[in-house]
Structures are given as C-alpha cells and as structure tokens.
Backbone bond lengths (Angstrom), bond angles and torsions (degrees), N, CA, C in turn:
res aa  C-N    CA-C-N  psi(-1)  N-CA   C-N-CA  omega(-1)  CA-C   N-CA-C  phi
1 M - - - 1.453 - - 1.522 108.23 -
2 G 1.303 117.32 141.47 1.455 121.17 177.81 1.514 109.99 -139.99
3 H 1.319 116.04 119.84 1.456 119.11 178.83 1.535 110.03 -105.84
4 K 1.307 116.04 155.26 1.460 122.21 -177.42 1.523 110.36 -64.79
5 V 1.340 115.90 131.42 1.468 120.50 178.48 1.529 111.75 -117.43
6 S 1.331 117.61 -12.53 1.466 120.42 175.98 1.518 109.39 -160.20
7 D 1.317 115.58 173.51 1.463 120.29 178.76 1.520 112.26 -83.92
8 G 1.341 117.30 -2.53 1.457 121.76 177.79 1.514 114.28 77.85
9 K 1.321 117.61 9.82 1.457 121.23 -179.58 1.519 112.48 -100.12
10 S 1.330 116.60 -3.07 1.460 120.43 177.62 1.527 109.13 -151.61
11 I 1.323 114.35 163.18 1.461 121.08 178.62 1.528 107.43 -143.11
12 V 1.316 116.90 141.76 1.462 121.19 179.91 1.520 109.03 -92.35
13 V 1.343 115.49 128.89 1.464 122.58 179.65 1.527 108.56 -133.82
14 T 1.321 115.68 170.55 1.461 121.12 174.78 1.519 108.75 -88.38
15 S 1.335 116.46 130.30 1.471 121.56 -178.59 1.517 111.47 -56.81
16 P 1.336 116.36 137.58 1.464 121.18 179.99 1.526 111.70 -75.99
17 V 1.324 116.18 175.49 1.459 121.78 175.00 1.523 108.28 -53.20
18 G 1.317 117.18 132.05 1.456 121.43 -177.49 1.516 112.65 93.48
19 G 1.351 117.11 -9.73 1.454 120.19 -179.27 1.516 111.41 71.64
20 T 1.327 116.13 -163.75 1.455 120.92 179.70 1.525 110.84 -130.43
21 V 1.308 115.10 156.97 1.459 122.90 173.91 1.522 106.58 -120.03
22 K 1.323 116.02 128.43 1.468 121.31 -177.29 1.530 111.51 -48.37
23 D 1.317 115.25 133.92 1.468 125.88 177.15 1.525 114.83 74.41
24 N 1.324 118.39 0.28 1.469 120.28 175.14 1.528 109.27 -85.96
25 P 1.355 116.53 150.36 1.465 120.44 179.84 1.531 111.86 -80.68
26 Y 1.332 115.73 145.93 1.469 121.82 178.24 1.518 109.09 -145.17
27 E 1.320 114.44 155.55 1.454 121.73 170.02 1.521 105.84 -122.73
28 V 1.329 116.20 114.38 1.462 121.68 -176.47 1.522 108.14 -125.50
29 G 1.317 116.55 120.10 1.458 120.14 -179.83 1.512 112.48 59.44
30 G 1.338 116.74 31.95 1.454 120.94 179.54 1.518 114.20 84.40
31 V 1.340 117.79 -2.56 1.458 122.30 -179.85 1.525 109.21 -100.55
32 F 1.356 117.72 127.68 1.461 122.71 179.12 1.522 109.46 -99.33
33 G 1.337 115.46 135.96 1.465 119.78 175.67 1.510 110.70 -171.63
34 F 1.326 115.60 -177.39 1.458 122.64 -179.27 1.518 109.00 -112.07
35 A 1.342 117.06 129.93 1.460 121.68 -177.11 1.525 110.92 -63.67
36 D 1.317 116.44 135.61 1.463 121.58 178.06 1.523 112.15 -89.65
37 D 1.334 117.58 -9.38 1.468 121.70 -178.85 1.520 110.78 -151.55
38 D 1.321 115.77 163.35 1.468 122.23 168.75 1.525 106.40 -80.44
39 T 1.332 117.59 132.76 1.463 120.28 177.36 1.523 110.01 -142.77
40 L 1.313 114.43 163.74 1.460 121.74 173.31 1.519 108.63 -95.27
41 V 1.314 116.68 159.84 1.451 121.17 179.16 1.529 110.38 -52.55
42 G 1.319 116.66 135.78 1.457 121.82 177.23 1.515 114.82 88.76
43 E 1.330 117.94 -14.06 1.462 120.21 178.23 1.524 109.49 -79.46
44 Q 1.311 116.18 160.03 1.451 121.47 176.51 1.530 109.03 -80.27
45 V 1.326 116.33 138.10 1.465 121.36 178.43 1.522 108.96 -140.70
46 S 1.298 115.65 144.93 1.455 121.73 175.47 1.521 108.28 -90.21
47 L 1.342 116.04 129.39 1.464 121.85 174.62 1.522 108.18 -105.39
48 S 1.336 116.75 126.47 1.468 120.43 173.36 1.515 108.05 -72.31
49 I 1.331 116.62 125.62 1.469 120.75 -176.62 1.519 112.31 -123.22
50 G 1.324 117.59 5.28 1.454 120.85 -176.59 1.519 113.49 -77.89
51 Q 1.326 115.67 159.98 1.455 120.33 174.72 1.521 106.73 -75.02
52 E 1.338 116.56 119.55 1.452 122.14 -176.79 1.520 109.05 -158.27
53 E 1.329 116.53 164.29 1.455 120.12 175.56 1.527 107.25 -92.53
54 R 1.345 116.38 132.64 1.464 122.84 -176.82 1.513 110.59 -127.24
55 E 1.334 116.46 147.06 1.452 121.14 169.02 1.517 106.24 -87.21
56 V 1.339 117.33 125.57 1.464 121.79 -176.33 1.526 109.76 -136.17
57 T 1.322 116.18 160.00 1.457 121.20 173.91 1.521 107.48 -99.61
58 L 1.336 115.49 120.58 1.458 120.77 -179.01 1.522 109.54 -105.54
59 P 1.340 117.09 145.61 1.469 121.00 -177.70 1.530 111.77 -74.70
60 A 1.313 115.30 171.89 1.467 120.86 176.42 1.518 109.87 -57.65
61 S 1.329 115.66 144.83 1.457 122.58 178.83 1.518 106.85 -145.24
62 A 1.312 117.54 135.21 1.470 122.45 -174.17 1.519 113.44 -46.60
63 G 1.301 118.31 -48.08 1.463 120.77 -177.90 1.508 113.53 -102.09
64 G 1.309 117.21 11.13 1.457 120.00 -173.74 1.519 109.88 78.33
65 W 1.301 115.80 178.30 1.468 121.85 178.52 1.522 107.73 -108.08
66 L 1.315 117.92 117.36 1.452 122.96 -178.47 1.521 110.80 -102.01
67 V 1.318 116.01 153.93 1.461 120.60 178.01 1.526 108.95 -56.51
68 G 1.318 116.04 131.27 1.456 121.93 179.45 1.518 114.07 97.74
69 E 1.347 117.36 -13.70 1.471 119.07 178.04 1.517 110.56 -69.43
70 R 1.313 114.97 147.85 1.462 120.82 -179.60 1.529 110.66 -84.67
71 V 1.336 115.26 141.56 1.460 122.77 179.07 1.522 107.44 -111.20
72 F 1.332 116.08 130.21 1.465 122.04 -179.91 1.517 109.82 -113.76
73 W 1.332 116.25 161.29 1.465 123.81 -179.93 1.520 108.05 -119.20
74 T 1.341 116.70 126.47 1.467 121.31 -178.61 1.521 112.55 -84.03
75 G 1.300 116.68 -11.78 1.469 121.87 -171.81 1.514 109.55 113.85
76 T 1.352 115.19 -20.09 1.464 120.17 178.17 1.525 113.08 -140.22
77 A 1.333 118.29 -12.18 1.467 120.57 -176.25 1.524 111.31 -158.50
78 F 1.342 115.69 158.91 1.461 121.10 174.08 1.523 109.31 -77.16
79 T 1.337 116.47 151.24 1.457 122.12 178.01 1.525 108.91 -153.68
80 D 1.343 115.43 163.17 1.462 119.67 174.09 1.528 110.77 -101.22
81 V 1.327 116.14 6.47 1.464 122.41 -178.23 1.528 109.56 -94.94
82 Q 1.329 116.54 122.96 1.459 120.59 -177.15 1.524 112.44 -75.53
83 T 1.316 119.08 -59.46 1.477 125.09 -173.88 1.520 110.42 23.58
84 S 1.316 118.27 -119.18 1.462 120.71 -179.18 1.527 111.49 -100.43
85 N 1.333 116.58 15.20 1.463 120.30 -179.68 1.523 111.40 -80.20
86 R 1.302 115.45 157.28 1.459 122.92 -174.95 1.532 111.07 -88.99
87 L 1.330 117.36 131.77 1.461 122.53 175.67 1.526 108.34 -71.16
88 V 1.353 116.32 124.29 1.461 118.81 -179.20 1.524 113.73 -124.13
89 G 1.343 117.67 -10.59 1.452 116.83 179.64 1.509 114.71 -178.26
90 I 1.331 114.14 -179.38 1.454 124.07 -179.98 1.529 107.72 -129.94
91 V 1.339 117.31 131.86 1.463 122.23 -179.90 1.524 110.40 -65.87
92 T 1.348 116.54 134.24 1.460 121.54 178.01 1.527 112.00 -121.65
93 R 1.334 117.05 -1.35 1.466 121.89 176.17 1.517 107.85 -146.23
94 V 1.316 116.79 126.25 1.465 123.70 -175.52 1.526 111.81 -57.02
95 V 1.355 115.41 141.30 1.466 122.55 174.75 1.524 107.19 -127.25
96 A 1.326 117.18 134.84 1.466 122.61 -178.96 1.527 111.26 -61.89
97 A 1.336 115.88 162.86 1.466 122.13 -177.43 1.526 112.82 -57.11
98 G 1.322 117.48 -30.86 1.461 120.75 -179.37 1.515 114.15 -74.90
99 G 1.339 116.83 -4.01 1.460 121.26 -178.86 1.516 110.45 88.48
100 G 1.313 116.36 170.24 1.456 121.36 179.25 1.509 111.74 148.61
101 V 1.332 114.60 -163.75 1.456 120.73 -175.96 1.522 110.39 -80.99
102 G 1.312 115.38 131.67 1.456 122.21 176.90 1.511 109.26 -146.53
103 W 1.292 116.66 -173.00 1.455 121.71 178.11 1.510 109.14 -120.52
104 M 1.306 115.20 150.04 1.458 119.88 172.68 1.517 108.55 -146.58
105 V 1.328 115.03 150.90 1.458 120.71 171.13 1.516 105.64 -92.82
106 V 1.319 116.10 125.60 1.457 120.87 178.74 1.526 107.74 -68.82
107 A 1.320 116.73 130.19 1.464 121.85 -179.68 1.527 110.12 -60.30
108 A 1.312 116.22 143.09 1.461 122.12 -176.21 1.520 112.87 -56.35
109 N 1.326 118.47 -34.41 1.463 120.34 -177.59 1.528 112.42 -109.01
110 A 1.332 117.84 17.32 1.468 121.01 -177.22 1.524 112.50 -60.50
111 F 1.320 117.58 -31.40 1.459 121.28 -175.67 1.523 113.35 -74.13
112 L 1.331 117.72 -19.37 1.470 120.37 -175.15 1.514 112.31 -58.08
113 A 1.300 116.43 143.80 1.455 121.18 174.85 1.520 108.31 -54.10
114 V 1.310 116.95 142.79 1.471 123.01 -173.55 1.510 113.09 -48.92
115 D 1.313 118.66 -42.78 1.459 119.94 -176.87 1.529 112.62 -74.15
116 E 1.352 117.23 -7.27 1.448 120.84 178.78 1.528 112.41 -104.60
117 A 1.337 116.69 -16.29 1.477 120.39 -173.27 1.521 111.19 -71.47
C-alpha cells in the first residue's frame, strides 16, 4: 500500500557544503532543484523539483540566450554547453550576450538523479 506523502513538486534533502540560499539552484545527491529556504550546511531543505517557469541569472553566451535554447547545469552553474552537463531547462525570455536575468522553463525531468536522466 502506498499513500500520498507530498504533491511531488519538492523533495527534502540535506543542505550541501555552504548551505543554501532561497531560490538558488542546487544539485544534491544527484537531484537538481531550487532551494525553498536559506539553510546552513547539514540542515534539511526543500528543493522545488516541479516543471515550472523560473526567473534565473544566465551567464554570458557568445550569441546571447534566445527563446527555445537549452539550458544545462554543470553541477555549480548554468551553461549553454551540452557536453556531459545535465539539461535543466529551456529559455523563455531573451538574455543579452553579456548574460543576465532571464526566464526558463525547468525541464520536466531535470530533477532526476544524473544516472536516471
């Protein structure tokens, strides 16, 4: 028997080294999400893992970030380089070549542990 324990839009994890800052992205134990609170290292924190549109700061990119471009996660930062990085979203608001604040839709399976994605 299995009863519902959450809405599936967040997961509780232990804060990584350095703790967390609310609304910043993190990868903890292979799970990608956005911190719901500020925490210290070792404290419990809820990571939002649902598919949603987020305002994010994207780094500089030669041609800028265009709507529809894929956003990857290096383990510590967003990038437009695929290589072995994890796909975490799609740009929904243009960002200039120098980088800055934009919007992205978080990919439906972005939260999955790396070996499952």
